[in-house]
C-alpha positions as CSV (number, residue, x, y, z in Angstrom):
1,M,12.5,33.3,10.6
2,G,11.6,32.6,7.0
3,R,12.6,28.9,6.8
4,L,9.3,28.1,5.2
5,S,8.9,31.3,3.2
6,G,6.8,30.8,0.1
7,K,5.6,27.3,1.2
8,V,2.0,26.2,1.6
9,A,1.1,23.6,4.2
10,V,-1.9,21.5,5.3
11,V,-1.9,20.7,9.0
12,T,-4.6,18.3,10.3
13,G,-5.8,18.6,13.9
14,G,-4.3,22.1,13.8
15,V,-6.7,23.9,16.2
16,S,-5.2,22.4,19.4
17,G,-2.3,20.4,20.9
18,I,0.9,19.8,19.2
19,A,-0.6,20.5,15.8
20,L,-1.5,24.0,16.9
21,G,2.1,24.5,17.9
22,I,3.1,23.5,14.4
23,V,0.7,25.9,12.8
24,E,2.0,28.8,14.9
25,M,5.6,28.0,14.1
26,Y,4.8,27.5,10.4
27,V,3.2,31.0,10.2
28,D,6.2,32.5,12.1
29,E,8.5,30.9,9.5
30,G,6.6,32.3,6.6
31,A,4.3,29.5,5.5
32,K,0.6,29.8,4.5
33,V,-1.4,27.1,6.2
34,I,-4.7,25.3,5.7
35,V,-5.8,24.0,9.1
36,A,-8.0,20.9,8.9
37,D,-10.1,19.9,11.9
38,I,-13.6,19.0,13.0
39,Q,-13.8,21.8,15.6
40,A,-15.3,24.6,13.5
41,H,-15.5,27.2,16.3
42,K,-11.8,26.8,17.0
43,G,-11.1,26.9,13.3
44,A,-12.8,30.3,13.0
45,A,-10.7,31.6,15.9
46,I,-7.4,30.5,14.4
47,E,-8.3,32.2,11.1
48,G,-8.9,35.3,13.1
49,R,-5.5,35.1,14.7
50,F,-3.7,34.8,11.4
51,P,-5.7,36.6,8.8
52,G,-4.5,35.9,5.3
53,S,-2.0,33.3,6.4
54,V,-4.4,30.6,7.7
55,F,-7.7,29.2,6.3
56,F,-9.8,26.6,8.1
57,S,-11.1,23.5,6.4
58,A,-13.8,21.5,8.2
59,C,-12.5,18.0,7.9
60,D,-13.3,14.7,9.3
61,I,-10.2,12.7,8.7
62,R,-12.2,9.5,8.4
63,N,-13.8,10.9,5.2
64,E,-11.8,10.7,2.1
65,D,-13.8,13.4,0.3
66,D,-13.0,15.8,3.2
67,I,-9.3,15.1,2.9
68,A,-9.4,15.5,-0.9
69,R,-11.2,18.8,-0.6
70,T,-8.7,20.1,2.0
71,M,-5.7,19.3,-0.2
72,A,-7.5,21.1,-3.1
73,M,-8.2,24.0,-0.9
74,A,-4.4,24.6,-0.5
75,E,-4.2,25.2,-4.3
76,E,-7.4,27.3,-4.4
77,K,-6.4,29.6,-1.5
78,F,-2.6,29.8,-1.8
79,G,-1.7,28.4,-5.3
80,G,-0.1,25.1,-4.4
81,L,0.8,22.5,-1.8
82,D,4.3,21.9,-0.4
83,I,3.9,20.3,3.0
84,V,1.3,18.1,4.7
85,V,1.5,17.4,8.4
86,H,-1.0,14.8,9.5
87,A,-1.3,15.1,13.2
88,A,-5.0,14.7,13.9
89,A,-5.8,11.6,15.9
90,S,-8.0,10.2,18.6
91,V,-7.2,8.0,21.6
92,D,-10.8,7.1,22.4
93,H,-10.5,3.5,21.3
94,K,-10.5,1.6,24.6
95,E,-11.8,-1.9,23.8
96,K,-9.6,-5.0,24.5
97,I,-9.3,-7.6,21.7
98,V,-11.8,-9.9,23.3
99,D,-14.4,-7.1,23.4
100,L,-13.6,-5.4,20.1
101,T,-16.3,-5.1,17.5
102,T,-15.7,-4.7,13.8
103,Q,-17.3,-1.3,14.0
104,A,-15.0,-0.1,16.7
105,W,-12.0,-1.5,14.8
106,D,-13.1,0.1,11.5
107,D,-13.6,3.5,13.2
108,G,-10.3,3.4,15.0
109,Q,-8.4,2.2,11.9
110,A,-10.1,4.9,9.7
111,N,-9.1,7.6,12.2
112,L,-5.6,6.4,13.0
113,L,-4.3,4.7,9.9
114,R,-6.4,5.0,6.8
115,S,-6.5,8.8,7.1
116,H,-2.7,8.8,6.8
117,V,-2.9,6.9,3.5
118,M,-5.6,9.2,2.2
119,C,-3.6,12.3,3.1
120,I,-0.6,11.0,1.2
121,K,-2.8,9.9,-1.8
122,H,-4.4,13.3,-2.2
123,A,-1.2,15.3,-1.6
124,V,0.8,13.7,-4.4
125,A,-0.7,15.5,-7.4
126,P,-0.7,19.0,-6.0
127,M,2.9,18.5,-4.7
128,E,4.0,17.2,-8.1
129,R,2.7,20.4,-9.7
130,R,5.1,22.3,-7.3
131,G,8.0,20.1,-8.2
132,G,7.8,18.0,-5.1
133,G,6.9,18.2,-1.4
134,S,7.2,16.9,2.1
135,V,4.6,14.7,3.9
136,I,5.1,14.4,7.7
137,L,3.1,11.7,9.4
138,V,2.7,11.8,13.2
139,S,3.0,8.4,14.9
140,S,3.6,7.8,18.7
141,A,6.3,6.4,21.0
142,A,3.5,4.0,22.2
143,A,3.9,2.2,18.9
144,E,7.2,0.7,19.9
145,N,7.3,1.2,23.7
146,F,3.8,0.5,25.0
147,S,2.1,3.0,27.3
148,P,-0.2,1.6,30.0
149,A,-2.8,4.2,29.0
150,A,-2.8,3.2,25.3
151,S,-5.2,0.8,23.6
152,M,-4.5,-2.0,21.2
153,V,-6.2,-0.1,18.3
154,Y,-4.1,3.0,18.9
155,V,-0.8,1.1,19.3
156,V,-1.3,-1.1,16.2
157,C,-2.3,1.7,14.0
158,K,0.4,4.0,15.1
159,G,2.9,1.2,14.5
160,A,1.6,0.8,11.0
161,V,2.0,4.5,10.4
162,L,5.8,4.1,10.8
163,Y,5.9,1.4,8.1
164,L,3.6,3.4,5.9
165,A,6.0,6.3,6.0
166,R,8.9,4.1,4.8
167,W,6.8,2.5,2.0
168,A,5.4,5.8,0.8
169,A,8.9,7.3,0.9
170,F,10.1,4.5,-1.4
171,E,7.1,4.6,-3.7
172,L,7.0,8.4,-4.1
173,A,10.7,9.2,-4.3
174,G,10.4,9.4,-8.1
175,N,7.7,12.0,-7.6
176,K,10.1,14.1,-5.5
177,V,7.6,13.7,-2.6
178,R,9.5,13.0,0.7
179,V,7.7,11.2,3.5
180,N,8.9,11.0,7.1
181,A,7.4,10.3,10.5
182,I,7.7,12.2,13.7
183,V,7.4,10.0,16.8
184,P,6.2,12.1,19.8
185,G,6.6,10.9,23.4
186,A,4.3,12.0,26.2
187,Y,2.9,15.5,25.7
188,A,0.4,17.4,27.7
189,T,-2.5,18.0,25.3
190,S,-6.2,18.0,25.4
191,M,-6.3,14.5,23.9
192,W,-5.7,13.0,27.3
193,G,-9.1,14.2,28.4
194,Q,-10.7,11.6,26.1
195,L,-9.4,8.9,28.3
196,V,-11.4,10.2,31.3
197,G,-14.5,11.4,29.6
198,A,-13.8,15.1,29.9
199,S,-15.8,17.6,28.0
200,T,-14.1,19.6,25.3
201,D,-13.8,22.7,27.5
202,V,-12.4,20.7,30.4
203,A,-10.0,18.8,28.2
204,D,-8.6,22.1,26.8
205,V,-7.7,23.2,30.3
206,M,-6.2,19.8,31.5
207,P,-2.8,20.2,29.9
208,A,-1.9,23.0,32.4
209,H,-2.2,20.4,35.1
210,L,-0.3,17.5,33.5
211,D,3.3,18.7,33.5
212,E,4.2,16.7,36.6
213,M,3.0,13.5,35.0
214,M,4.8,14.3,31.7
215,S,8.0,15.2,33.5
216,G,8.2,11.6,34.9
217,S,7.3,9.8,31.7
218,Q,10.8,9.6,30.1
219,P,14.5,9.8,31.1
220,L,14.7,13.6,30.5
221,P,12.9,15.0,33.6
222,V,11.1,17.8,31.7
223,A,7.7,18.0,30.1
224,G,7.6,18.1,26.3
225,K,5.9,21.1,24.7
226,P,4.2,21.5,21.3
227,M,7.1,23.7,20.2
228,D,9.4,20.6,20.5
229,I,7.4,18.8,17.8
230,A,7.0,22.1,15.8
231,Y,10.8,22.4,15.5
232,A,11.0,18.9,14.1
233,A,8.1,19.5,11.7
234,T,9.7,22.8,10.5
235,F,13.0,21.0,9.7
236,L,11.2,18.2,7.9
237,G,9.0,20.7,6.0
238,S,11.9,23.0,5.0
239,D,14.5,22.7,2.3
240,E,17.0,21.9,5.0
241,S,15.7,18.3,4.9
242,R,15.7,18.0,1.1
243,F,17.7,14.8,1.2
244,V,15.8,13.2,4.1
245,T,13.0,10.7,3.4
246,G,11.8,7.5,5.0
247,T,13.0,8.4,8.4
248,Q,11.5,8.3,11.9
249,L,12.4,11.2,14.1
250,A,11.7,10.6,17.8
251,V,11.0,13.7,19.8
252,D,10.4,12.0,23.1
253,G,12.9,13.0,25.7
254,G,14.4,9.5,25.6
255,L,11.2,7.6,25.9
256,S,12.2,5.3,23.0
257,V,15.2,4.3,25.1
258,F,13.5,3.7,28.4
259,R,9.9,4.1,29.6
260,P,9.5,4.3,33.4
261,A,7.2,1.6,34.8
262,V,4.0,3.4,35.7
263,P,0.9,1.3,36.3
264,R,-2.1,2.2,34.3
265,E,-4.1,2.8,37.5
266,K,-1.6,5.5,38.5
267,V,-1.8,7.2,35.1
268,M,-5.6,7.2,35.1
269,A,-5.7,8.5,38.7
270,Y,-3.4,11.4,37.6
271,L,-5.7,12.2,34.7
272,E,-8.8,12.1,36.9
273,E,-7.1,14.6,39.3
274,A,-6.1,16.9,36.4
275,K,-9.7,16.7,35.1
276,A,-11.0,17.7,38.6
277,Q,-8.5,20.6,38.7
278,A,-9.6,21.8,35.3
279,E,-13.3,21.6,36.2
280,Q,-12.6,23.7,39.3
281,E,-10.6,26.2,37.3
282,L,-13.5,26.6,34.8
283,Q,-16.0,27.0,37.7
284,R,-13.9,29.8,39.3
285,A,-13.7,31.6,35.9
286,E,-17.5,31.7,35.5
């Protein structure tokens, strides 16, 4: 406890999935957090869970003004900015190269790559005013070891994030701003629902039905949980990592070493089954 005491963080995508796990651990470790997301109703709920420790910023990560306002909010609400974790993303970019439109590419790239650049850009000045800081970008194991469920846009942009972290670490070292990347493997989050057209409510329930698929996705036969990423993000945000920059930290159960051969059709069938189970669960709860 207290590893982040006195620190102020911005966590994008923080109302759900692995980013929510990061927010929960950051608060437990003493940080104040600005949660940036587009889901305002969930943002209000997380503010209610952590009164005084968390404020919500309605933020579309494709919009630079939203990102700039969110970073400024950290100073306005809590007096500074020490950590940025950019975890928000979307996997709903399914077009193959031969079908890809410039609009689809621009939207995917804005979501999955440009937003990382903008988060770094607008974090530098407030971090400098605190004497330095830590930027943590979230990439994906799919960037280096392709997933059958991933798309070209997702894979290419997540790969570029890894090189962005290295370049930014080099460029900003003199500013005492450290930049590192976490590389998650397969995690049961609501984002999988996007691949099968699930509603937001259904997608939120789907992770409870995905552990079997996740357990078989990498050499370690267990399902990764948000807290596994949160431990890594806590280390990289804390003073324990004061001499760590430009690195890639894989938190993937060995997926970067070996990815079991699972056909895309099998992955999609599993997701459809999880979607149906989630829909039935919600119907029973009504």
